[in-house]
Wavefront OBJ file of the C-alpha trace (Angstrom):
o trace
v -51.159 -74.030 15.617
v -52.538 -73.113 12.189
v -53.935 -76.621 11.744
v -55.903 -76.285 15.003
v -57.183 -72.778 14.095
v -58.305 -74.073 10.679
v -60.846 -76.230 12.595
v -62.604 -72.989 13.574
v -62.971 -71.083 10.290
v -65.462 -68.536 11.650
v -63.792 -67.868 14.984
v -61.897 -64.683 15.769
v -58.484 -64.854 17.542
v -56.288 -62.301 19.242
v -52.543 -62.812 18.831
v -51.100 -61.214 21.965
v -47.401 -60.381 22.439
v -45.758 -59.860 25.846
v -42.318 -59.071 27.244
v -40.418 -59.199 30.467
v -39.499 -55.994 32.340
v -36.055 -55.521 30.819
v -35.919 -52.413 28.591
v -37.971 -49.232 28.515
v -41.762 -49.216 28.347
v -41.616 -47.954 24.734
v -39.159 -50.570 23.695
v -41.160 -53.373 25.328
v -44.380 -52.112 23.741
v -42.812 -52.188 20.272
v -41.215 -55.595 20.963
v -44.522 -57.110 22.062
v -46.320 -55.711 18.974
v -43.575 -57.122 16.786
v -43.910 -60.572 18.404
v -47.633 -60.533 17.866
v -47.365 -59.449 14.253
v -44.729 -62.105 13.458
v -47.008 -64.848 14.749
v -50.002 -63.324 12.883
v -48.014 -63.260 9.638
v -46.943 -66.865 10.105
v -50.570 -67.869 10.606
v -51.623 -65.936 7.493
v -48.903 -67.740 5.494
v -50.391 -70.995 6.666
v -53.853 -70.178 5.475
v -55.624 -68.492 8.350
v -57.928 -65.670 7.219
v -56.623 -62.199 8.110
v -60.007 -60.922 9.166
v -60.063 -63.626 11.874
v -56.697 -62.487 13.412
v -56.018 -59.399 15.485
v -52.440 -58.735 16.664
v -51.854 -56.671 19.764
v -48.902 -56.013 22.070
v -49.131 -55.608 25.808
v -45.501 -54.808 26.597
v -44.534 -55.809 30.100
v -47.995 -55.082 31.519
v -49.367 -58.636 31.814
v -46.783 -60.868 33.396
v -47.585 -64.464 34.203
v -44.617 -64.818 36.498
v -42.283 -62.562 38.520
v -39.768 -60.559 36.641
v -37.312 -60.877 39.562
v -35.968 -64.210 38.293
v -34.508 -65.417 35.002
v -37.096 -68.199 34.827
v -39.971 -65.774 35.502
v -38.709 -63.390 32.816
v -38.438 -66.246 30.293
v -42.097 -67.131 30.908
v -43.186 -63.488 30.487
v -41.560 -63.300 27.020
v -44.384 -64.969 25.142
v -47.020 -64.741 22.453
v -50.478 -66.176 23.075
v -53.313 -66.862 20.646
v -56.644 -66.285 22.408
v -60.070 -67.234 21.139
v -62.296 -64.140 21.022
v -65.541 -65.615 19.811
l 1 2 3 4 5 6 7 8 9 10 11 12 13 14 15 16 17 18 19 20 21 22 23 24 25 26 27 28 29 30 31 32 33 34 35 36 37 38 39 40 41 42 43 44 45 46 47 48 49 50 51 52 53 54 55 56 57 58 59 60 61 62 63 64 65 66 67 68 69 70 71 72 73 74 75 76 77 78 79 80 81 82 83 84 85
């Protein structure tokens, strides 16, 4: 991932953490923020400039699949790196 981002040295990226619906809203918010921050830190360690990375957590609020199945929950537990500009 870092090698790809290095090809865009002036681009801004959002590192976005997500969770499934298990746990309280507060727990999931913190967990999603922690996931985003861990990925951001890993990218920083690999040479991506901090001013180009924003970390944010969305808790369980942006599922990509249903939270009614184990497979759906697994897909909702994710971190995404999104090009901002």
